[in-house]
Structures are given as structure tokens and as C-alpha cells.
SEMAR-435425 format. One record per residue (C-alpha): residue number from 1; residue in three letters; z, x negated, y. Coordinates in Angstrom, 2 decimals. Each point is the difference from the previous one (the first is absolute). Layout:
BEGIN
{i:NUM; aa:ALA; z:Z; x:X; y:Y}
...
//
This chain:
BEGIN
{i:1; aa:MET; z:42.50; x:-11.77; y:13.93}
{i:2; aa:LYS; z:-2.91; x:3.16; y:1.32}
{i:3; aa:ILE; z:-0.68; x:0.87; y:-3.56}
{i:4; aa:THR; z:4.07; x:0.84; y:-0.28}
{i:5; aa:ILE; z:-0.33; x:1.99; y:3.36}
{i:6; aa:VAL; z:-3.18; x:1.98; y:-0.91}
{i:7; aa:LEU; z:1.66; x:0.48; y:-3.50}
{i:8; aa:PHE; z:3.27; x:1.29; y:2.08}
{i:9; aa:LEU; z:-2.08; x:2.52; y:2.22}
{i:10; aa:ILE; z:-2.03; x:1.31; y:-2.50}
{i:11; aa:PHE; z:3.36; x:0.68; y:-1.81}
{i:12; aa:CYS; z:1.84; x:1.62; y:3.01}
{i:13; aa:ILE; z:-2.86; x:1.79; y:0.60}
{i:14; aa:SER; z:-0.56; x:1.91; y:-3.33}
{i:15; aa:SER; z:3.77; x:0.43; y:-0.69}
{i:16; aa:ILE; z:-0.28; x:2.59; y:3.74}
{i:17; aa:SER; z:-2.26; x:3.24; y:-0.10}
{i:18; aa:HIS; z:-0.45; x:2.08; y:3.08}
{i:19; aa:ALA; z:0.40; x:3.79; y:-0.74}
{i:20; aa:GLY; z:0.16; x:2.44; y:2.86}
{i:21; aa:GLY; z:2.75; x:-1.31; y:2.24}
{i:22; aa:THR; z:1.81; x:-2.29; y:-2.92}
{i:23; aa:LEU; z:-0.31; x:-2.90; y:-1.32}
{i:24; aa:LYS; z:0.66; x:-0.64; y:-4.08}
{i:25; aa:VAL; z:1.33; x:-3.04; y:-0.06}
{i:26; aa:GLU; z:1.22; x:-2.31; y:-3.40}
{i:27; aa:GLN; z:3.16; x:-1.02; y:2.00}
{i:28; aa:ALA; z:2.29; x:0.79; y:3.21}
{i:29; aa:ILE; z:2.90; x:-1.35; y:1.62}
{i:30; aa:ILE; z:2.30; x:3.21; y:0.32}
{i:31; aa:GLN; z:3.46; x:0.07; y:1.98}
{i:32; aa:GLY; z:-0.45; x:-3.95; y:-0.07}
{i:33; aa:LYS; z:-0.58; x:0.21; y:-3.57}
{i:34; aa:ALA; z:-3.10; x:-0.97; y:-2.19}
{i:35; aa:ILE; z:-1.15; x:2.82; y:-1.97}
{i:36; aa:LYS; z:-3.25; x:-0.42; y:-2.47}
{i:37; aa:VAL; z:-1.86; x:1.97; y:-2.18}
{i:38; aa:GLY; z:0.85; x:-0.22; y:-3.67}
{i:39; aa:GLU; z:4.40; x:-0.44; y:0.64}
{i:40; aa:GLY; z:2.15; x:2.03; y:-1.59}
{i:41; aa:ALA; z:0.75; x:3.13; y:1.88}
{i:42; aa:ASP; z:4.13; x:-0.50; y:-0.49}
{i:43; aa:ILE; z:-0.35; x:-3.39; y:1.60}
{i:44; aa:VAL; z:-1.90; x:1.34; y:3.30}
{i:45; aa:GLN; z:1.92; x:3.25; y:0.08}
{i:46; aa:SER; z:3.65; x:-2.35; y:-0.32}
{i:47; aa:ARG; z:-1.47; x:-2.23; y:2.89}
{i:48; aa:ILE; z:-1.34; x:2.77; y:2.70}
{i:49; aa:LYS; z:0.97; x:3.08; y:0.65}
{i:50; aa:ALA; z:-2.39; x:2.98; y:0.54}
{i:51; aa:ASP; z:-0.28; x:2.13; y:2.90}
{i:52; aa:GLN; z:-1.77; x:2.84; y:-2.31}
{i:53; aa:PHE; z:0.00; x:0.38; y:-3.68}
{i:54; aa:VAL; z:-2.51; x:2.22; y:-1.51}
{i:55; aa:SER; z:-0.36; x:0.53; y:-3.98}
{i:56; aa:SER; z:-2.73; x:1.86; y:-1.63}
{i:57; aa:GLY; z:1.91; x:1.20; y:-3.02}
{i:58; aa:TYR; z:3.17; x:-1.62; y:-2.58}
{i:59; aa:SER; z:-2.14; x:-0.99; y:-2.66}
{i:60; aa:TYR; z:-0.54; x:-3.41; y:-0.75}
{i:61; aa:GLY; z:-3.74; x:-0.34; y:0.90}
{i:62; aa:ASP; z:-0.06; x:2.13; y:3.15}
{i:63; aa:THR; z:-0.34; x:-2.35; y:3.60}
{i:64; aa:SER; z:2.66; x:-0.07; y:3.20}
{i:65; aa:LYS; z:-0.75; x:-0.98; y:2.97}
{i:66; aa:GLY; z:2.61; x:-2.24; y:2.69}
{i:67; aa:TYR; z:-0.93; x:0.09; y:3.59}
{i:68; aa:TYR; z:1.43; x:-2.92; y:1.76}
{i:69; aa:LYS; z:0.08; x:-0.23; y:3.73}
{i:70; aa:ASP; z:-0.13; x:-3.61; y:1.48}
{i:71; aa:ALA; z:-0.19; x:-0.50; y:4.02}
{i:72; aa:ASP; z:-3.13; x:2.27; y:0.28}
{i:73; aa:THR; z:-1.58; x:-0.65; y:-3.23}
{i:74; aa:THR; z:1.13; x:2.80; y:-3.00}
{i:75; aa:TYR; z:-0.75; x:-1.40; y:-3.38}
{i:76; aa:ILE; z:-0.99; x:2.20; y:-2.78}
{i:77; aa:ILE; z:1.04; x:-1.25; y:-3.65}
{i:78; aa:THR; z:-1.03; x:1.75; y:-2.88}
{i:79; aa:TYR; z:2.10; x:-0.14; y:-2.74}
{i:80; aa:GLY; z:-0.82; x:0.36; y:-3.91}
{i:81; aa:PRO; z:-0.54; x:-1.07; y:-3.95}
{i:82; aa:PRO; z:-2.15; x:-3.22; y:-0.18}
{i:83; aa:LYS; z:-3.27; x:0.25; y:-1.21}
{i:84; aa:ASP; z:0.49; x:0.22; y:-3.39}
{i:85; aa:GLY; z:2.63; x:3.02; y:0.16}
{i:86; aa:ILE; z:3.07; x:-1.80; y:-1.27}
{i:87; aa:GLY; z:2.77; x:-1.90; y:1.77}
{i:88; aa:ALA; z:2.13; x:0.49; y:2.98}
{i:89; aa:TYR; z:-1.88; x:1.22; y:3.01}
{i:90; aa:ILE; z:-1.47; x:-2.24; y:2.68}
{i:91; aa:VAL; z:-1.76; x:-0.29; y:3.00}
{i:92; aa:ARG; z:-3.36; x:1.18; y:-0.17}
{i:93; aa:GLN; z:-1.48; x:-0.10; y:2.96}
{i:94; aa:ILE; z:1.13; x:-0.44; y:3.80}
{i:95; aa:GLU; z:-1.55; x:1.23; y:2.88}
{i:96; aa:LYS; z:0.49; x:-1.02; y:3.84}
{i:97; aa:VAL; z:-0.14; x:2.50; y:2.35}
{i:98; aa:ALA; z:-0.38; x:-2.60; y:3.77}
{i:99; aa:GLY; z:1.27; x:1.36; y:3.41}
{i:100; aa:LYS; z:0.65; x:3.54; y:1.83}
{i:101; aa:GLN; z:-3.19; x:1.84; y:-0.86}
{i:102; aa:GLU; z:-0.31; x:2.90; y:2.26}
{i:103; aa:LYS; z:0.25; x:3.22; y:-1.34}
{i:104; aa:THR; z:-1.42; x:3.51; y:1.11}
{i:105; aa:VAL; z:1.45; x:3.26; y:-1.18}
{i:106; aa:THR; z:-1.57; x:3.19; y:0.48}
{i:107; aa:SER; z:1.15; x:3.34; y:-1.24}
{i:108; aa:SER; z:-2.32; x:2.17; y:-2.26}
{i:109; aa:PRO; z:-0.81; x:3.79; y:0.64}
{i:110; aa:GLN; z:2.69; x:0.83; y:-2.41}
{i:111; aa:PRO; z:3.03; x:-2.25; y:1.02}
{i:112; aa:SER; z:2.16; x:1.26; y:-2.81}
{i:113; aa:LYS; z:-2.32; x:-1.44; y:-2.88}
{i:114; aa:SER; z:-1.03; x:-3.25; y:1.46}
{i:115; aa:ILE; z:-0.36; x:-2.59; y:2.67}
{i:116; aa:SER; z:-2.83; x:-2.15; y:1.02}
{i:117; aa:LYS; z:-0.08; x:-3.81; y:0.54}
{i:118; aa:ALA; z:-3.39; x:-1.16; y:0.90}
{i:119; aa:GLY; z:-1.76; x:2.12; y:-2.93}
{i:120; aa:GLN; z:2.87; x:-0.53; y:-2.64}
{i:121; aa:SER; z:2.23; x:2.76; y:-0.14}
{i:122; aa:VAL; z:3.42; x:0.01; y:-1.69}
{i:123; aa:THR; z:0.06; x:3.73; y:-1.71}
{i:124; aa:ILE; z:2.01; x:1.73; y:-2.26}
{i:125; aa:GLY; z:0.22; x:-1.70; y:-3.47}
{i:126; aa:THR; z:-0.85; x:-3.70; y:1.85}
{i:127; aa:LEU; z:1.64; x:-2.53; y:-2.06}
{i:128; aa:ALA; z:3.12; x:-1.80; y:1.51}
{i:129; aa:ASP; z:-2.33; x:-3.42; y:-0.53}
{i:130; aa:THR; z:-2.76; x:1.39; y:1.80}
{i:131; aa:VAL; z:2.17; x:1.46; y:3.17}
{i:132; aa:LEU; z:1.21; x:-3.71; y:0.42}
{i:133; aa:GLU; z:-3.67; x:-1.24; y:-0.21}
{i:134; aa:ARG; z:-1.69; x:2.64; y:2.42}
{i:135; aa:ARG; z:3.32; x:0.30; y:2.25}
{i:136; aa:GLY; z:1.70; x:-3.58; y:-0.63}
{i:137; aa:LYS; z:3.98; x:0.10; y:0.10}
{i:138; aa:ALA; z:1.98; x:3.29; y:0.96}
{i:139; aa:ILE; z:2.44; x:-0.16; y:3.45}
{i:140; aa:SER; z:2.66; x:1.11; y:-2.18}
{i:141; aa:VAL; z:0.54; x:1.10; y:-3.14}
{i:142; aa:LYS; z:2.84; x:2.05; y:-1.03}
{i:143; aa:GLN; z:0.94; x:1.84; y:-3.26}
{i:144; aa:ALA; z:-0.08; x:4.05; y:0.65}
{i:145; aa:GLY; z:1.32; x:1.32; y:-3.54}
{i:146; aa:ARG; z:-0.73; x:0.54; y:-3.32}
{i:147; aa:ASP; z:-1.92; x:2.44; y:-2.06}
{i:148; aa:GLU; z:-1.15; x:-0.29; y:-3.97}
{i:149; aa:ASN; z:-2.03; x:-2.53; y:0.53}
{i:150; aa:GLY; z:2.70; x:-2.45; y:1.70}
{i:151; aa:LEU; z:0.61; x:-0.88; y:3.48}
{i:152; aa:LEU; z:-1.97; x:0.81; y:2.82}
{i:153; aa:VAL; z:-0.58; x:-2.32; y:2.51}
{i:154; aa:GLU; z:-1.63; x:0.59; y:3.88}
{i:155; aa:TRP; z:-2.31; x:-2.48; y:1.79}
{i:156; aa:GLN; z:-0.07; x:0.57; y:3.47}
{i:157; aa:TYR; z:-2.95; x:-1.39; y:2.06}
{i:158; aa:GLN; z:-0.29; x:0.43; y:3.96}
{i:159; aa:ASP; z:-2.61; x:2.69; y:-0.96}
{i:160; aa:ALA; z:1.72; x:1.47; y:-3.14}
{i:161; aa:THR; z:2.23; x:0.53; y:-2.64}
{i:162; aa:TYR; z:-0.72; x:0.00; y:-3.68}
{i:163; aa:LEU; z:2.58; x:1.35; y:-2.27}
{i:164; aa:MET; z:-0.75; x:-2.31; y:-3.25}
{i:165; aa:GLY; z:0.65; x:1.14; y:-3.89}
{i:166; aa:ARG; z:-0.71; x:-1.03; y:-3.17}
{i:167; aa:ARG; z:-2.77; x:2.53; y:-1.61}
{i:168; aa:LEU; z:-2.01; x:0.24; y:-2.54}
{i:169; aa:GLN; z:-4.08; x:-0.06; y:0.38}
{i:170; aa:GLY; z:-3.25; x:-1.31; y:-1.83}
{i:171; aa:GLY; z:2.52; x:-1.00; y:-2.48}
{i:172; aa:ILE; z:2.37; x:-2.34; y:2.02}
{i:173; aa:GLU; z:3.34; x:0.39; y:0.82}
{i:174; aa:ALA; z:0.66; x:-1.67; y:3.32}
{i:175; aa:TYR; z:1.50; x:0.64; y:3.66}
{i:176; aa:ARG; z:-2.38; x:2.02; y:2.39}
{i:177; aa:VAL; z:-0.70; x:1.70; y:3.33}
{i:178; aa:ILE; z:1.76; x:3.52; y:-0.80}
{i:179; aa:LYS; z:0.08; x:0.87; y:3.65}
{i:180; aa:ILE; z:-1.43; x:-1.10; y:3.26}
{i:181; aa:THR; z:2.22; x:0.83; y:3.08}
{i:182; aa:PRO; z:-2.09; x:-0.34; y:3.17}
{i:183; aa:GLN; z:1.86; x:-2.07; y:3.33}
//
């Protein structure tokens, strides 16, 4: 019995890694549903609804992330093709961001170009995924119009509003910050 418990604890500890305030886990209970790494993306997305969904592109092989809020915990699920590169998308990674974290936000010397948060800044060209990682979920999100690249969306935070649009930068087309308006 002791050997079984020790093996179980080793398995649990090895399936969790701690990285900068987030835990990478092999499985999680989100909105009352069990989700596991390796599970089909279409199955997961039919069972739970993401609060925010960000795609890195529209070609097979591109990854996407779903952000799921459950009580005081946010889960970030990365979807992508299986490791062999063939077949339907699966859950590649589950990250758990626990509790409410205090965020200190200050304006940079050039407020129209960046907003800083504890040494990390959001500048023109910052990927939407990166804004979510650094700032968390916006207070409000609303469609602000269209341009030649598609929809424009405003993400409002307490200290700034970010206008997001699809832009090509470094060979990657994705939603990025195209304008920052301090509050």
C-alpha cells in the first residue's frame, strides 16, 4: 500500500511543473468538466466555453489558446496538432493560473506607445496572447470596426485601452496591439 501511495505521489508531482506563477498540469477540472492533455480539441470545446480564444493563424499546424475562468482560477489550454503532426487538433498543454494576483501598472514615459506592468510592457505590436499573459482578462471587449485586415477590437483595462487588429510582423499574422490609449 505504501509503495502505491509513493508511486501515485511521484506521478502527481511529475505531472505538475511550476513556471512563473502558472502550473502546467496534465489534467484539470474546469467548469465541472474533466479535461486532459491529449484529449481532442473539438470534444473539449464542445463541453466548455472559453472566455477568450486566441489563434496564432489559420493554417494546419498553428496553435491556439483558450482562456477559461473558473472561480478565482484561470486555465489556459493550448490546442494544436498531435506531436506526429497528423490528425485532428488536441489539447497540447494546460496551464493553471491560481488566485487573484495584485497588478501594479504604471505609465511609461511614452504613454501612447507602451504601458508597463512590473517590468513587462505592452507596446504597439504586442501579440494578443502576450497581452493576456501580462495583463489578464480585459474589463470589457468590444468590436471597434474593420480595416483591410479584418475586425478591430478594443480591450479595455483600468489604466489603458488597447486597439487590436490583425497585422503581419516577423512573418506572423496575428492580432496585435495597434493603438494604446491611456485612461
